[in-house]
C-alpha positions as CSV (number, residue, x, y, z in Angstrom):
1,X,13.0,-103.2,52.4
2,X,10.9,-101.1,52.7
3,X,10.7,-99.5,57.0
4,X,6.8,-98.8,57.4
5,X,4.4,-97.0,59.4
6,X,7.5,-94.5,60.8
7,X,4.6,-91.7,61.4
8,X,3.0,-94.1,64.0
9,X,6.2,-95.0,65.9
10,X,5.0,-93.1,69.0
11,X,2.1,-94.9,69.7
12,X,4.1,-98.3,68.9
13,X,7.6,-97.4,71.5
14,X,4.4,-96.2,74.0
15,X,2.9,-99.6,73.6
16,X,6.2,-101.5,74.0
17,X,7.0,-99.5,77.5
18,X,3.3,-100.6,78.4
19,X,4.2,-104.0,77.6
20,X,7.6,-104.0,79.0
21,X,6.9,-102.9,82.3
22,X,3.2,-105.1,82.8
23,X,5.8,-108.1,82.1
24,X,8.3,-107.1,84.7
25,X,5.8,-107.5,87.2
26,X,5.3,-111.3,86.0
27,X,8.2,-113.8,87.1
28,X,11.0,-115.6,85.4
29,X,10.5,-119.2,84.3
30,X,13.4,-121.1,84.4
31,X,13.7,-125.0,83.0
32,X,11.3,-126.1,80.9
33,X,7.6,-126.8,82.7
34,X,6.1,-129.4,83.8
35,X,2.4,-130.6,82.5
36,X,0.4,-128.4,85.1
37,X,2.5,-125.0,84.2
38,X,2.3,-126.0,80.2
39,X,-1.4,-126.3,80.4
40,X,-1.5,-123.0,82.3
41,X,0.2,-121.5,79.7
42,X,-1.3,-122.9,76.8
43,X,-4.8,-121.5,78.8
44,X,-3.5,-117.9,79.4
45,X,-2.1,-117.7,75.7
46,X,-6.2,-118.4,74.6
47,X,-7.1,-115.7,77.4
48,X,-7.2,-117.7,80.3
49,X,-10.1,-119.6,81.3
50,X,-12.4,-117.9,78.9
51,X,-11.9,-120.0,75.3
52,X,-11.3,-118.0,72.3
53,X,-14.7,-117.4,70.7
54,X,-15.3,-120.1,68.2
55,X,-17.1,-118.6,64.8
56,X,-19.7,-121.2,63.1
57,X,-17.9,-120.5,59.8
58,X,-14.8,-122.3,60.9
59,X,-15.6,-125.9,60.2
60,X,-13.2,-128.7,61.8
61,X,-12.2,-131.6,60.1
62,X,-9.4,-134.8,59.9
63,X,-7.9,-135.1,56.4
64,X,-6.0,-137.7,55.2
65,X,-3.4,-139.1,57.4
66,X,-5.1,-137.6,60.5
67,X,-4.3,-134.2,60.7
68,X,-6.8,-131.5,61.7
69,X,-7.6,-128.7,60.2
70,X,-10.0,-125.8,60.5
71,X,-11.5,-124.1,57.2
72,X,-13.3,-121.5,57.1
73,X,-15.2,-120.9,53.5
74,X,-16.4,-117.3,51.9
75,X,-19.5,-117.4,49.4
76,X,-16.7,-116.8,46.2
77,X,-13.6,-118.7,46.7
78,X,-10.9,-117.7,44.6
79,X,-7.8,-119.4,45.9
80,X,-7.1,-121.5,49.1
81,X,-4.9,-120.2,51.7
82,X,-2.9,-122.5,53.9
83,X,-2.5,-121.4,57.7
84,X,0.0,-122.4,59.9
85,X,-0.2,-120.7,63.6
86,X,2.0,-119.2,65.8
87,X,3.2,-119.9,69.6
88,X,6.2,-121.6,69.4
89,X,5.7,-125.0,67.9
90,X,4.2,-125.3,71.5
91,X,0.9,-122.7,72.2
92,X,-1.4,-121.8,69.5
93,X,-3.8,-123.3,67.8
94,X,-5.8,-123.4,64.6
95,X,-9.4,-122.4,66.6
96,X,-7.7,-119.6,68.2
97,X,-8.1,-116.7,66.2
98,X,-11.5,-117.0,64.5
99,X,-12.5,-113.8,63.7
100,X,-9.0,-113.0,62.0
101,X,-9.2,-115.7,59.8
102,X,-13.0,-115.0,58.6
103,X,-12.3,-111.9,58.5
104,X,-9.4,-112.5,56.1
105,X,-11.1,-115.4,54.2
106,X,-14.0,-112.4,53.3
107,X,-11.8,-109.8,52.1
108,X,-9.2,-112.0,50.5
109,X,-12.0,-114.2,48.7
110,X,-9.6,-117.4,49.9
111,X,-11.0,-120.8,51.4
112,X,-8.3,-120.5,54.9
113,X,-6.9,-124.2,56.3
114,X,-5.4,-123.6,59.1
115,X,-3.5,-126.4,60.3
116,X,-4.0,-128.0,64.2
117,X,-0.2,-129.4,63.8
118,X,0.8,-131.2,66.9
119,X,2.5,-129.8,69.5
120,X,5.7,-129.8,71.5
121,X,7.1,-131.2,74.0
122,X,5.3,-133.7,73.7
123,X,5.5,-134.2,70.0
124,X,8.6,-132.0,69.3
125,X,10.4,-131.8,65.7
126,X,9.5,-133.4,63.3
127,X,5.9,-134.3,64.3
128,X,4.5,-130.6,64.1
129,X,6.5,-130.0,60.4
130,X,5.2,-133.6,58.9
131,X,1.7,-132.5,59.8
132,X,2.5,-129.3,57.9
133,X,3.5,-131.7,55.2
134,X,0.5,-133.6,55.2
135,X,-2.0,-130.7,54.8
136,X,-0.3,-129.2,52.4
137,X,0.2,-132.4,49.9
138,X,-3.6,-132.8,51.0
139,X,-4.9,-129.6,49.2
140,X,-2.3,-129.6,46.2
141,X,-3.9,-133.2,45.6
142,X,-7.7,-132.0,46.5
143,X,-7.9,-127.8,46.6
144,X,-9.6,-127.8,43.4
145,X,-12.4,-130.4,44.1
146,X,-12.6,-129.4,47.8
147,X,-12.8,-125.5,46.9
148,X,-13.1,-125.2,43.3
149,X,-9.9,-123.1,43.0
150,X,-6.2,-124.9,42.5
151,X,-4.7,-120.8,43.1
152,X,-2.7,-122.2,46.2
153,X,-0.7,-120.0,49.0
154,X,1.0,-120.6,52.4
155,X,1.9,-118.8,55.2
156,X,1.7,-117.9,58.7
157,X,2.9,-115.9,62.1
158,X,6.3,-116.9,64.1
159,X,6.4,-120.6,64.4
160,X,3.8,-120.4,61.3
161,X,6.0,-118.6,59.1
162,X,8.7,-121.4,60.2
163,X,6.5,-124.2,59.2
164,X,5.7,-122.7,56.0
165,X,9.0,-122.5,54.7
166,X,9.8,-126.0,55.6
167,X,6.5,-127.3,54.3
168,X,7.6,-125.4,50.8
169,X,11.0,-127.0,51.6
170,X,9.5,-130.8,51.8
171,X,7.1,-130.4,48.8
172,X,10.4,-129.7,46.5
173,X,12.4,-131.8,48.1
174,X,10.4,-135.3,49.3
175,X,8.0,-134.6,46.6
176,X,9.6,-132.9,43.5
177,X,6.6,-130.3,43.9
178,X,7.4,-126.7,43.4
179,X,4.9,-124.1,42.0
180,X,2.3,-125.7,43.4
181,X,1.8,-122.6,46.2
182,X,2.3,-119.2,44.4
183,X,3.1,-117.1,47.0
184,X,4.3,-117.3,50.8
185,X,2.9,-114.9,53.5
186,X,6.0,-114.6,56.7
187,X,5.2,-112.8,59.7
188,X,8.0,-112.2,61.5
189,X,9.5,-115.8,61.5
190,X,12.8,-117.8,63.5
191,X,14.7,-119.1,60.4
192,X,17.8,-120.2,62.2
193,X,17.1,-121.8,65.5
194,X,20.8,-121.5,66.2
195,X,19.9,-118.0,67.1
196,X,21.0,-115.0,64.5
197,X,22.9,-112.2,66.1
198,X,20.0,-110.4,66.7
199,X,18.3,-113.2,69.0
200,X,21.7,-113.3,71.0
201,X,22.1,-109.6,71.4
202,X,18.4,-108.8,72.4
203,X,18.9,-109.7,75.9
204,X,16.1,-109.7,78.5
205,X,14.1,-106.9,77.5
206,X,10.6,-108.6,77.7
207,X,8.4,-107.4,74.6
208,X,6.6,-110.9,74.1
209,X,10.0,-112.7,73.0
210,X,13.5,-112.3,74.5
211,X,16.6,-114.2,74.0
212,X,16.0,-116.5,77.3
213,X,12.4,-117.2,76.2
214,X,13.4,-117.8,72.5
215,X,15.9,-120.6,73.8
216,X,13.4,-122.2,76.1
217,X,11.3,-123.0,72.8
218,X,14.1,-124.1,71.2
219,X,14.8,-126.7,73.7
220,X,11.0,-127.5,73.8
221,X,11.1,-128.0,70.0
222,X,14.3,-129.9,69.4
223,X,15.1,-131.2,72.9
224,X,18.7,-133.2,72.8
225,X,19.8,-130.6,69.9
226,X,22.9,-128.7,69.9
227,X,23.2,-125.5,67.9
228,X,25.3,-127.3,65.2
229,X,22.3,-129.6,65.3
230,X,19.9,-127.1,64.8
231,X,21.5,-125.6,61.8
232,X,20.7,-128.5,59.6
233,X,18.4,-127.2,57.0
234,X,15.2,-129.6,57.8
235,X,15.5,-127.4,61.0
236,X,16.6,-124.1,59.8
237,X,15.7,-122.8,57.0
238,X,17.7,-120.0,56.5
239,X,20.7,-122.8,55.6
240,X,18.7,-124.5,52.9
241,X,18.8,-124.5,49.0
242,X,16.0,-121.9,48.6
243,X,15.8,-122.5,44.9
244,X,12.3,-122.7,43.4
245,X,10.3,-121.3,46.5
246,X,7.3,-118.5,45.6
247,X,7.3,-114.9,45.6
248,X,7.4,-114.2,49.2
249,X,6.5,-111.4,51.3
250,X,8.1,-111.1,54.8
251,X,7.2,-109.1,57.9
252,X,9.0,-108.2,61.0
253,X,8.9,-105.5,63.7
254,X,12.3,-103.8,64.2
255,X,12.5,-104.4,67.9
256,X,11.5,-108.1,67.3
257,X,14.6,-109.9,68.4
258,X,13.8,-112.1,64.8
259,X,14.8,-109.4,62.8
260,X,18.0,-111.0,61.6
261,X,15.9,-114.1,60.3
262,X,13.8,-111.9,58.0
263,X,16.8,-109.6,57.0
264,X,19.0,-113.0,56.5
265,X,16.1,-115.1,54.6
266,X,14.7,-111.9,52.2
267,X,18.1,-111.8,51.1
268,X,18.8,-115.5,50.2
269,X,15.4,-116.3,48.8
270,X,15.9,-113.3,46.6
271,X,19.3,-114.9,45.6
272,X,17.6,-117.7,44.8
273,X,15.9,-116.4,42.3
274,X,12.3,-115.5,43.7
275,X,11.3,-111.8,44.7
276,X,10.5,-110.9,47.8
277,X,8.7,-107.9,49.0
278,X,10.2,-107.4,52.7
279,X,8.3,-105.0,55.2
280,X,10.2,-103.6,58.6
281,X,7.6,-102.2,60.6
282,X,9.0,-99.3,63.0
283,X,9.4,-99.8,66.3
284,X,7.0,-103.3,66.5
285,X,8.3,-105.9,68.9
286,X,7.2,-110.0,68.3
287,X,3.9,-110.4,67.4
288,X,2.3,-106.9,67.3
289,X,-0.2,-108.4,65.1
290,X,-1.7,-109.4,68.1
291,X,-2.5,-106.5,69.6
292,X,-4.6,-103.5,69.0
293,X,-2.4,-101.4,67.0
294,X,-2.8,-98.9,64.4
295,X,0.1,-100.5,62.5
296,X,-1.7,-103.9,63.6
297,X,-5.0,-102.9,61.2
298,X,-2.3,-102.0,58.5
299,X,-0.1,-104.8,58.1
300,X,-3.7,-106.6,58.3
301,X,-4.9,-104.7,55.7
302,X,-1.4,-104.9,53.6
303,X,-1.6,-108.8,54.2
304,X,-4.9,-109.1,52.8
305,X,-4.0,-106.9,49.8
306,X,-0.8,-109.3,48.9
307,X,-3.1,-112.4,49.5
308,X,-6.0,-111.3,47.2
309,X,-4.0,-110.6,44.4
310,X,-0.6,-112.3,44.1
311,X,-0.7,-115.7,42.5
312,X,-3.8,-115.2,39.9
């Protein structure tokens, strides 16, 4: 494990304080959202009534199985990155971060395929993982023909990181596919939906995610499941057999309720035989890469370097 960006700690903690102060003025939501509230929350996650900027470089496609993806193809392609967006399995979209994904494609020379997986609560577990699995199998079969490269990488942020790990496990366990994806890029993911100690102890500090918001998210994604059911390996990959998975890069903020998830998964991943590059960003909260911080710029550069060079 490497503690990174300690020289930026003052800036990062000051931003956390500003964020928490602004969040304190908003009402705390109790119980599951109805349809109108859910639609409003999704609009706000995308910047209110103004839709995110869509770049002409992004191409919407429907692949086998009816799964929707958004594709970014640079002039030169040295590989393909299968990307899963964050948003607690209930928010976010494949077209919600065009500028970031296009920059990633240009700088890494990777075709980026971002999956528009079905969202909870309308489509609870296992719908989202099913879509991600289908997209991965499609790439394994068709990446060379579609993009001119069979160098595949996989990853995502938050819920997207969870989906990336589930996808690797499903490929191995359901289809006998290992080694097709040469590396995993996993940012601040939840890997134990029964809640790790850091999730349970984080409390009500409103730094994008907290103990209660995580619990509500799990209830939306896995309705009717108790803690024991959520410990099943097909739901919480922290409890899975991790043998045969590729090298991984894991990143989490030191002030993220999901801190233990990355620490524990990294230890188990490495014990199963694959190298792990684990970085803990000093003072950073959950989802810190969404915000204009020095640590964000550094993290995006580190991510680009990893994806550019790994698995060649």
